DRENDO-1510 file (C-alpha; in Angstrom, 1 decimal, always signed):
<recs>
REC; n; res; u; v; w
REC; 1; MET; +14.5; +14.6; +3.2 .
REC; 2; THR; +18.3; +13.9; +3.9 .
REC; 3; VAL; +19.3; +11.4; +5.6 .
REC; 4; ALA; +20.4; +13.6; +8.3 .
REC; 5; SER; +17.2; +15.0; +9.1 .
REC; 6; HIS; +15.5; +11.6; +8.6 .
REC; 7; LYS; +17.6; +10.2; +11.7 .
REC; 8; LYS; +16.3; +13.9; +13.7 .
REC; 9; ALA; +12.7; +12.3; +12.4 .
REC; 10; LYS; +13.8; +9.2; +15.0 .
REC; 11; ALA; +13.7; +10.1; +18.3 .
REC; 12; LEU; +13.0; +6.6; +19.6 .
REC; 13; LYS; +14.8; +3.5; +19.9 .
REC; 14; ALA; +13.4; +1.5; +16.8 .
REC; 15; GLY; +10.4; -0.7; +17.7 .
REC; 16; SER; +9.2; +1.6; +20.6 .
REC; 17; ARG; +6.6; +3.4; +18.8 .
REC; 18; ARG; +3.8; +1.8; +16.2 .
REC; 19; PRO; +1.3; +4.4; +15.4 .
REC; 20; ALA; -1.2; +1.4; +14.0 .
REC; 21; LYS; -0.9; +0.5; +17.4 .
REC; 22; GLU; -2.4; -3.5; +17.8 .
REC; 23; LEU; -3.0; -3.4; +14.0 .
REC; 24; CYS; +0.9; -2.9; +13.4 .
REC; 25; SER; +2.1; -5.7; +11.0 .
REC; 26; GLU; +5.2; -5.4; +12.4 .
REC; 27; CYS; +6.6; -4.1; +8.8 .
REC; 28; GLY; +9.7; -2.6; +10.0 .
REC; 29; LEU; +9.1; +0.5; +8.7 .
REC; 30; CYS; +8.4; +2.2; +11.8 .
REC; 31; ASP; +11.9; +0.9; +13.1 .
REC; 32; THR; +13.5; +3.2; +11.2 .
REC; 33; TYR; +13.9; +6.8; +10.1 .
REC; 34; TYR; +11.5; +6.5; +7.5 .
REC; 35; ILE; +8.7; +6.4; +10.5 .
REC; 36; HIS; +8.2; +9.9; +9.5 .
REC; 37; TYR; +6.0; +9.2; +6.5 .
REC; 38; VAL; +4.1; +6.2; +8.2 .
REC; 39; LYS; +0.9; +7.9; +8.6 .
REC; 40; GLU; +0.9; +8.2; +4.6 .
REC; 41; ALA; +2.8; +4.7; +4.3 .
REC; 42; CYS; +0.9; +2.3; +6.3 .
REC; 43; ALA; -2.0; +0.0; +5.1 .
REC; 44; PHE; -3.7; +0.0; +8.4 .
REC; 45; LEU; -3.7; +3.9; +8.7 .
REC; 46; ASN; -4.1; +4.8; +5.4 .
REC; 47; GLN; -5.7; +1.9; +2.8 .
REC; 48; GLN; -4.7; +3.6; -0.4 .
REC; 49; VAL; -4.1; +0.6; -3.3 .
REC; 50; ALA; -5.7; +2.0; -5.8 .
REC; 51; GLU; -3.5; +5.0; -5.4 .
REC; 52; LEU; -0.4; +2.8; -5.4 .
REC; 53; GLU; -1.8; +0.7; -8.4 .
REC; 54; GLN; -1.5; +3.9; -10.6 .
REC; 55; GLN; +2.0; +4.8; -9.2 .
REC; 56; ALA; +3.2; +1.2; -9.5 .
REC; 57; HIS; +1.3; -0.1; -12.7 .
REC; 58; GLY; +0.2; +2.6; -14.7 .
REC; 59; GLN; -3.2; +1.9; -13.8 .
REC; 60; SER; -5.8; +0.6; -10.9 .
REC; 61; ARG; -8.2; -2.5; -11.3 .
REC; 62; ASP; -11.2; -2.6; -13.2 .
REC; 63; LEU; -14.0; -3.6; -10.6 .
REC; 64; ASP; -15.7; -5.1; -13.5 .
REC; 65; ASN; -13.4; -7.4; -15.0 .
REC; 66; GLU; -13.7; -9.8; -12.5 .
REC; 67; ASP; -10.0; -11.4; -12.7 .
REC; 68; ASP; -8.9; -7.4; -12.0 .
REC; 69; LEU; -11.5; -7.8; -8.6 .
REC; 70; TYR; -9.6; -10.7; -7.4 .
REC; 71; PHE; -6.3; -10.5; -8.4 .
REC; 72; GLY; -5.7; -7.2; -9.4 .
REC; 73; VAL; -3.9; -5.7; -12.3 .
REC; 74; HIS; -2.0; -8.1; -14.4 .
REC; 75; GLN; -0.5; -8.4; -17.7 .
REC; 76; GLU; -0.8; -12.0; -17.5 .
REC; 77; MET; -1.1; -15.2; -15.1 .
REC; 78; MET; +0.5; -18.9; -15.6 .
REC; 79; ALA; +1.2; -21.9; -13.8 .
REC; 80; ALA; +4.7; -23.2; -13.2 .
REC; 81; ARG; +7.3; -24.9; -11.7 .
REC; 82; LYS; +11.0; -25.3; -11.8 .
REC; 83; LYS; +12.5; -28.0; -14.2 .
REC; 84; GLN; +15.3; -29.0; -11.6 .
REC; 85; PRO; +13.7; -28.0; -7.9 .
REC; 86; ILE; +16.0; -26.3; -5.5 .
REC; 87; GLU; +16.5; -28.8; -3.1 .
REC; 88; GLY; +14.9; -27.5; +0.2 .
REC; 89; ALA; +12.6; -24.7; -1.1 .
REC; 90; GLN; +9.1; -25.0; +0.0 .
REC; 91; TRP; +7.9; -25.4; -3.3 .
REC; 92; THR; +10.5; -25.9; -6.7 .
REC; 93; GLY; +12.3; -22.4; -5.8 .
REC; 94; ILE; +11.3; -20.0; -8.4 .
REC; 95; VAL; +11.5; -17.2; -6.3 .
REC; 96; SER; +14.4; -17.8; -4.8 .
REC; 97; SER; +15.9; -18.7; -7.8 .
REC; 98; LEU; +15.1; -15.3; -9.9 .
REC; 99; ALA; +16.9; -13.6; -6.8 .
REC; 100; CYS; +19.8; -15.4; -7.1 .
REC; 101; THR; +19.6; -15.1; -11.9 .
REC; 102; MET; +19.4; -11.0; -10.8 .
REC; 103; LEU; +22.4; -11.1; -8.8 .
REC; 104; GLU; +24.4; -12.9; -11.1 .
REC; 105; LYS; +23.3; -10.8; -13.8 .
REC; 106; GLY; +24.1; -7.7; -11.9 .
REC; 107; LEU; +20.6; -6.2; -12.0 .
REC; 108; VAL; +20.7; -5.9; -8.8 .
REC; 109; GLU; +23.3; -5.3; -6.3 .
REC; 110; GLY; +21.2; -6.3; -3.2 .
REC; 111; VAL; +18.1; -8.1; -2.7 .
REC; 112; VAL; +16.1; -7.8; +0.8 .
REC; 113; CYS; +14.5; -10.9; +2.0 .
REC; 114; VAL; +14.5; -12.9; +5.2 .
REC; 115; GLN; +16.9; -15.7; +6.7 .
REC; 116; ASN; +15.9; -17.1; +10.3 .
REC; 117; THR; +17.9; -17.0; +13.3 .
REC; 118; LYS; +20.5; -19.6; +14.6 .
REC; 119; GLU; +18.3; -20.8; +17.1 .
REC; 120; ASP; +15.2; -20.6; +16.0 .
REC; 121; ARG; +14.1; -21.6; +12.2 .
REC; 122; PHE; +10.7; -19.6; +12.3 .
REC; 123; GLN; +12.1; -16.4; +13.4 .
REC; 124; PRO; +13.0; -14.5; +10.9 .
REC; 125; MET; +15.6; -12.0; +10.1 .
REC; 126; PRO; +16.0; -9.9; +7.2 .
REC; 127; ILE; +19.0; -9.4; +5.3 .
REC; 128; ILE; +20.0; -8.1; +2.1 .
REC; 129; ALA; +21.8; -10.3; +0.8 .
REC; 130; ARG; +24.8; -10.0; -2.0 .
REC; 131; THR; +25.3; -13.4; -2.9 .
REC; 132; PRO; +23.3; -15.9; -3.9 .
REC; 133; GLU; +24.3; -18.5; -1.2 .
REC; 134; GLU; +22.5; -15.3; +1.1 .
REC; 135; VAL; +19.4; -15.6; -0.5 .
REC; 136; LEU; +19.5; -19.8; -0.7 .
REC; 137; ALA; +20.2; -19.2; +2.9 .
REC; 138; ALA; +17.0; -17.3; +3.2 .
REC; 139; LYS; +14.6; -20.2; +1.3 .
REC; 140; VAL; +11.2; -21.4; +2.6 .
REC; 141; ASN; +8.3; -19.3; +4.2 .
REC; 142; LYS; +8.5; -18.1; +7.5 .
REC; 143; PRO; +4.8; -17.7; +8.8 .
REC; 144; THR; +5.4; -15.0; +11.5 .
REC; 145; LEU; +5.6; -11.2; +11.6 .
REC; 146; SER; +8.4; -10.5; +10.2 .
REC; 147; PRO; +9.7; -6.6; +9.9 .
REC; 148; ASN; +11.4; -6.8; +6.5 .
REC; 149; LEU; +11.5; -2.7; +5.7 .
REC; 150; ASN; +13.7; -2.4; +8.8 .
REC; 151; VAL; +16.8; -2.8; +6.5 .
REC; 152; LEU; +15.7; +0.2; +4.6 .
REC; 153; GLU; +18.5; +2.8; +6.5 .
REC; 154; GLN; +20.8; +0.1; +5.5 .
REC; 155; ILE; +20.0; +0.3; +1.4 .
REC; 156; GLU; +20.3; +4.2; +1.9 .
REC; 157; GLN; +23.3; +4.3; +3.8 .
REC; 158; SER; +25.2; +1.6; +1.5 .
REC; 159; GLY; +24.9; +3.7; -1.4 .
REC; 160; MET; +22.8; +0.9; -3.2 .
REC; 161; LYS; +21.2; +1.8; -6.8 .
REC; 162; ARG; +19.8; -1.2; -7.7 .
REC; 163; LEU; +17.8; -3.3; -5.6 .
REC; 164; LEU; +15.1; -6.0; -5.5 .
REC; 165; VAL; +12.9; -6.5; -2.5 .
REC; 166; ILE; +10.8; -9.7; -1.5 .
REC; 167; GLY; +8.0; -9.3; +1.0 .
REC; 168; VAL; +4.3; -9.3; +1.1 .
REC; 169; GLY; +1.1; -7.0; +1.2 .
REC; 170; CYS; +1.4; -4.9; +4.1 .
REC; 171; GLN; +5.3; -4.2; +3.6 .
REC; 172; ILE; +5.2; -3.6; -0.1 .
REC; 173; GLN; +2.3; -1.0; +0.4 .
REC; 174; ALA; +4.4; +0.8; +3.1 .
REC; 175; LEU; +7.3; +0.0; +0.3 .
REC; 176; ARG; +5.7; +1.6; -2.3 .
REC; 177; ALA; +4.7; +4.8; -0.2 .
REC; 178; VAL; +8.5; +5.6; +0.5 .
REC; 179; GLU; +9.8; +4.4; -2.7 .
REC; 180; LYS; +10.7; +7.8; -3.4 .
REC; 181; GLU; +12.8; +8.6; -0.5 .
REC; 182; LEU; +14.8; +5.7; -1.1 .
REC; 183; GLY; +17.1; +7.5; -3.8 .
REC; 184; LEU; +17.2; +4.4; -5.9 .
REC; 185; GLU; +18.2; +4.0; -9.8 .
REC; 186; LYS; +15.2; +0.4; -9.7 .
REC; 187; LEU; +13.7; -1.1; -7.6 .
REC; 188; TYR; +12.1; -4.7; -8.4 .
REC; 189; VAL; +9.5; -6.0; -6.3 .
REC; 190; LEU; +8.8; -9.8; -6.4 .
REC; 191; GLY; +5.4; -10.2; -4.0 .
REC; 192; THR; +3.8; -13.7; -2.5 .
REC; 193; PRO; +0.6; -14.0; -1.8 .
REC; 194; CYS; +0.1; -13.6; +2.4 .
REC; 195; VAL; -2.3; -14.4; +4.7 .
REC; 196; ASP; -2.9; -15.7; +8.4 .
REC; 197; ASN; +0.8; -14.6; +10.0 .
REC; 198; VAL; +1.2; -14.7; +13.3 .
REC; 199; THR; +2.6; -13.6; +15.9 .
REC; 200; ARG; +6.2; -16.8; +17.2 .
REC; 201; GLU; +4.0; -17.4; +19.9 .
REC; 202; GLY; +0.7; -18.0; +18.0 .
REC; 203; LEU; +2.8; -20.0; +15.5 .
REC; 204; GLN; +3.8; -22.3; +18.5 .
REC; 205; LYS; +0.3; -22.2; +19.6 .
REC; 206; PHE; -0.6; -23.0; +16.2 .
REC; 207; LEU; +1.8; -26.2; +15.7 .
REC; 208; GLU; +0.9; -27.8; +19.4 .
REC; 209; THR; -2.8; -27.3; +18.8 .
REC; 210; THR; -2.7; -28.9; +15.0 .
REC; 211; SER; +0.2; -31.0; +14.6 .
REC; 212; LYS; +1.6; -34.4; +15.7 .
REC; 213; SER; +5.0; -33.4; +16.0 .
REC; 214; PRO; +5.2; -29.8; +16.5 .
REC; 215; ASP; +8.7; -30.1; +17.2 .
REC; 216; THR; +9.7; -31.5; +14.3 .
REC; 217; VAL; +7.7; -28.9; +11.7 .
REC; 218; VAL; +10.2; -27.3; +8.7 .
REC; 219; HIS; +7.3; -25.7; +7.0 .
REC; 220; TYR; +3.9; -25.6; +6.6 .
REC; 221; GLU; +1.3; -24.7; +4.3 .
REC; 222; PHE; -2.7; -24.8; +3.4 .
REC; 223; MET; -3.2; -25.9; +0.6 .
REC; 224; GLN; -5.5; -26.6; -2.8 .
REC; 225; ASP; -6.7; -29.8; -1.5 .
REC; 226; PHE; -8.1; -28.1; +1.8 .
REC; 227; ARG; -5.5; -29.6; +4.0 .
REC; 228; VAL; -2.8; -28.4; +5.9 .
REC; 229; HIS; +0.4; -29.9; +5.1 .
REC; 230; PHE; +3.7; -30.2; +7.5 .
REC; 231; LYS; +6.8; -30.9; +6.7 .
REC; 232; HIS; +8.8; -32.5; +8.7 .
REC; 233; GLU; +12.9; -33.0; +9.5 .
REC; 234; ASP; +12.8; -36.3; +8.3 .
REC; 235; GLY; +10.7; -35.7; +4.9 .
REC; 236; SER; +7.9; -36.9; +5.8 .
REC; 237; VAL; +4.4; -34.9; +5.4 .
REC; 238; GLU; +1.3; -34.6; +7.6 .
REC; 239; LYS; -1.8; -33.4; +6.7 .
REC; 240; VAL; -4.8; -32.1; +8.6 .
REC; 241; PRO; -8.1; -31.3; +7.1 .
REC; 242; PHE; -9.0; -27.7; +7.1 .
REC; 243; PHE; -12.3; -28.4; +8.7 .
REC; 244; GLY; -10.6; -30.5; +11.5 .
REC; 245; LEU; -9.2; -27.7; +12.7 .
REC; 246; LYS; -9.6; -26.5; +16.5 .
REC; 247; THR; -10.7; -23.5; +15.2 .
REC; 248; ASN; -12.0; -22.6; +19.5 .
REC; 249; LYS; -8.7; -22.7; +20.4 .
REC; 250; LEU; -7.1; -21.4; +17.0 .
REC; 251; LYS; -9.5; -18.1; +16.3 .
REC; 252; ASP; -7.5; -15.9; +18.1 .
REC; 253; VAL; -4.1; -16.5; +17.2 .
REC; 254; PHE; -4.0; -14.7; +13.8 .
REC; 255; ALA; -2.7; -11.4; +14.3 .
REC; 256; PRO; -5.0; -8.5; +14.4 .
REC; 257; SER; -3.1; -6.9; +11.2 .
REC; 258; CYS; -4.1; -10.3; +9.2 .
REC; 259; MET; -7.6; -10.2; +10.4 .
REC; 260; SER; -8.0; -6.8; +8.9 .
REC; 261; CYS; -5.7; -7.2; +5.5 .
REC; 262; PHE; -7.6; -6.7; +2.2 .
REC; 263; ASP; -4.8; -7.4; +0.0 .
REC; 264; TYR; -4.5; -11.6; -0.2 .
REC; 265; VAL; -2.7; -11.3; -3.8 .
REC; 266; ASN; +0.0; -8.7; -2.9 .
REC; 267; SER; -1.6; -5.7; -5.3 .
REC; 268; LEU; +1.6; -3.8; -6.0 .
REC; 269; ALA; +4.3; -5.8; -6.4 .
REC; 270; ASP; +6.1; -6.2; -10.2 .
REC; 271; LEU; +5.7; -9.9; -10.2 .
REC; 272; VAL; +4.1; -12.6; -7.9 .
REC; 273; VAL; +4.6; -15.4; -7.3 .
REC; 274; GLY; +2.4; -18.0; -4.9 .
REC; 275; TYR; +0.5; -20.9; -5.2 .
REC; 276; MET; -3.5; -20.8; -4.9 .
REC; 277; GLY; -4.2; -20.2; -8.2 .
REC; 278; ALA; -2.5; -23.1; -9.7 .
REC; 279; PRO; -3.2; -27.1; -9.6 .
REC; 280; PHE; -1.7; -28.9; -6.9 .
REC; 281; GLY; +2.3; -29.2; -7.4 .
REC; 282; TRP; +2.5; -25.6; -9.4 .
REC; 283; GLN; +3.3; -22.3; -8.4 .
REC; 284; TRP; +1.0; -19.6; -9.6 .
REC; 285; ILE; +2.8; -16.4; -11.3 .
REC; 286; VAL; +1.1; -12.9; -11.7 .
REC; 287; VAL; +2.6; -10.2; -13.9 .
REC; 288; ARG; +1.2; -7.0; -13.2 .
REC; 289; ASN; +3.4; -5.1; -14.8 .
REC; 290; ASP; +6.6; -4.2; -17.3 .
REC; 291; THR; +9.3; -4.1; -14.7 .
REC; 292; GLY; +7.3; -7.6; -13.8 .
REC; 293; LYS; +7.7; -9.2; -17.0 .
REC; 294; GLU; +11.6; -8.0; -17.2 .
REC; 295; MET; +12.1; -10.4; -14.2 .
REC; 296; LEU; +10.1; -13.2; -15.3 .
REC; 297; GLU; +12.0; -13.4; -18.5 .
REC; 298; LEU; +15.6; -14.0; -16.8 .
REC; 299; ILE; +14.2; -17.2; -15.8 .
REC; 300; LYS; +12.1; -18.5; -18.4 .
REC; 301; ASP; +14.1; -21.2; -19.4 .
REC; 302; GLN; +14.3; -22.7; -16.1 .
REC; 303; ILE; +10.2; -23.1; -15.8 .
REC; 304; ASP; +8.0; -25.6; -17.1 .
REC; 305; THR; +4.6; -23.3; -17.5 .
REC; 306; GLN; +0.6; -24.1; -18.6 .
REC; 307; PRO; -2.1; -21.6; -18.2 .
REC; 308; VAL; -4.0; -21.0; -15.6 .
REC; 309; ALA; -7.5; -23.1; -15.2 .
REC; 310; SER; -10.7; -22.5; -13.0 .
REC; 311; GLN; -13.0; -25.5; -12.1 .
REC; 312; GLY; -16.3; -25.4; -9.9 .
REC; 313; ASN; -18.1; -23.0; -7.9 .
REC; 314; ARG; -17.1; -21.3; -5.3 .
REC; 315; LYS; -20.2; -19.6; -3.5 .
REC; 316; ALA; -22.0; -22.4; -1.4 .
REC; 317; ALA; -18.2; -23.0; +0.0 .
REC; 318; VAL; -17.4; -19.8; +1.1 .
REC; 319; GLN; -21.2; -18.8; +2.7 .
REC; 320; GLN; -21.1; -21.8; +4.7 .
REC; 321; SER; -17.6; -21.5; +6.0 .
REC; 322; ILE; -18.9; -17.7; +7.6 .
REC; 323; PRO; -21.0; -19.2; +10.4 .
REC; 324; ALA; -19.0; -22.0; +10.7 .
REC; 325; TYR; -15.7; -20.1; +11.4 .
REC; 326; ASP; -17.9; -17.6; +13.2 .
REC; 327; ASN; -19.0; -20.3; +15.9 .
REC; 328; ALA; -15.8; -21.7; +16.1 .
REC; 329; VAL; -16.9; -25.4; +14.6 .
REC; 330; THR; -15.1; -27.9; +14.6 .
REC; 331; LEU; -16.0; -31.3; +13.5 .
REC; 332; PRO; -14.4; -34.7; +14.4 .
REC; 333; MET; -11.3; -36.0; +12.7 .
REC; 334; TRP; -13.1; -39.0; +10.4 .
REC; 335; ALA; -15.8; -36.2; +9.3 .
REC; 336; ALA; -13.5; -33.7; +8.6 .
REC; 337; LYS; -11.1; -36.1; +6.4 .
REC; 338; MET; -14.5; -37.3; +5.0 .
REC; 339; MET; -15.3; -33.9; +4.3 .
REC; 340; GLY; -12.0; -32.9; +2.6 .
REC; 341; VAL; -12.5; -35.8; +0.5 .
REC; 342; VAL; -15.4; -35.0; -1.6 .
REC; 343; ILE; -14.8; -31.1; -1.7 .
REC; 344; GLU; -11.4; -32.1; -3.3 .
REC; 345; LYS; -13.3; -34.0; -5.8 .
REC; 346; VAL; -16.3; -31.5; -6.6 .
REC; 347; GLY; -15.4; -28.3; -5.2 .
REC; 348; PRO; -13.4; -25.5; -6.5 .
REC; 349; LYS; -10.0; -25.8; -8.5 .
REC; 350; GLY; -7.3; -23.1; -9.9 .
REC; 351; LEU; -8.8; -20.0; -10.2 .
REC; 352; GLU; -12.2; -20.5; -8.5 .
REC; 353; TYR; -10.2; -22.0; -5.5 .
REC; 354; ALA; -8.5; -18.7; -5.2 .
REC; 355; ARG; -11.3; -16.8; -5.0 .
REC; 356; PHE; -12.7; -19.5; -2.5 .
REC; 357; SER; -9.6; -18.5; -0.6 .
REC; 358; ILE; -10.0; -14.5; -1.6 .
REC; 359; ASP; -13.7; -14.7; -1.0 .
REC; 360; SER; -13.7; -16.7; +2.5 .
REC; 361; HIS; -11.4; -14.5; +4.2 .
REC; 362; PHE; -12.6; -11.0; +3.5 .
REC; 363; THR; -15.7; -11.8; +4.7 .
REC; 364; ARG; -14.2; -12.9; +7.3 .
REC; 365; ASN; -12.0; -9.7; +7.8 .
REC; 366; TYR; -15.0; -7.6; +6.9 .
REC; 367; LEU; -16.8; -8.9; +10.0 .
REC; 368; TYR; -13.5; -8.0; +12.1 .
REC; 369; VAL; -13.4; -4.6; +11.3 .
REC; 370; LYS; -16.8; -4.0; +11.5 .
REC; 371; ARG; -16.8; -5.5; +15.0 .
REC; 372; ASN; -13.8; -4.2; +16.0 .
REC; 373; TYR; -13.1; -0.7; +14.8 .
REC; 374; PRO; -16.4; +0.3; +13.3 .
REC; 375; GLU; -14.9; +3.9; +12.8 .
REC; 376; LYS; -12.9; +2.3; +10.6 .
REC; 377; LEU; -14.8; +0.3; +8.7 .
REC; 378; GLU; -16.1; +2.7; +5.5 .
REC; 379; ALA; -11.8; +4.1; +5.0 .
REC; 380; HIS; -10.3; +0.8; +5.3 .
REC; 381; VAL; -11.8; -2.1; +3.3 .
REC; 382; PRO; -11.1; -0.8; -0.3 .
REC; 383; PRO; -13.5; -0.7; -3.1 .
REC; 384; TYR; -12.9; -4.4; -4.8 .
REC; 385; ALA; -13.1; -5.5; -1.2 .
REC; 386; LYS; -16.8; -4.4; -0.5 .
REC; 387; LYS; -17.6; -5.5; -3.6 .
REC; 388; ILE; -16.2; -9.1; -3.6 .
REC; 389; VAL; -18.0; -9.5; +0.5 .
REC; 390; GLU; -21.4; -7.8; -1.0 .
REC; 391; GLN; -21.7; -11.4; -2.8 .
REC; 392; TYR; -22.5; -13.0; +0.5 .
REC; 393; LYS; -25.1; -13.0; +3.8 .
REC; 394; LEU; -22.8; -12.0; +6.6 .
REC; 395; PRO; -24.3; -12.4; +10.1 .
REC; 396; GLU; -23.9; -9.1; +12.8 .
</recs>
């Protein structure tokens, strides 16, 4: 399909139509002339993880292998952190360092990443970074729906042939589905795990409901110690127990697309960098294919690594979390803190914590789809997610 015919396909202005309707994750594909492919490419219109795993990795996951079942196709997993952290990075800066290194070594001509607008630190602004400085200006997660793929037209029009794209699961599924249309010689995909994004308005409600100082929050993360960590402008860290969140006020704050997503671990990226499978203070790295291995080798001398580990049993905690979320149970803060301390000491850690997080979100999301989109349930929930959910007793 030529650029001219692509443009004919885009009959309406950007943002004017959303075939996925309320399930749209605002990935940006529909803001481009690649909207022509949306019924095939959209993660919420066509669930095709297994087929795209085969395309991206040469194989789909083995459902009888627990690590494959939970974490997707991979060659290796490890915990890592930068020897010299990047100042101001959300973690130690592995994602930013890799993107900068790939630009500096000339492996890619551009990096699709997300800066923020000058007016609002949490308002995402996707760009094609061409310099390390532009990459570093994108450090720190933006926990809001972000139209990363709205730059796809610029890629084709620029004549770029080698590109790195940083994104989350729904964006990467759409990208993989149109990859062959981009005219690239080489595409590198660096993914981050993703769960429970919100609109900008939803983020404001979350901050105001949860943090003591919402206007000074720089970034936050749901951490392995079962607390939400809010980093503030003055460098202080505020910690709020999961079990003390005002679930009754926040239950509807997450985007319907996130409540219907079953790709927490970014199955289709070449390399994934997150935190949930690693010890506190470390990042979790998943190498999915040879391209991912090539990428990681570029920064091996910049990072310390250690093997992944697993400890505890998640099953009882997950089963208890299902009705607690369903009924919007919120504990008094003193009880929430006490429960957090106990679970941190005896609860799941490492890969078992990652499985806990996946289980609790998949069971919640399965119920959401079943109740709100029953006609989509069978086709939308991938086989690996069904197998995970079947371990638990769910309410009607």
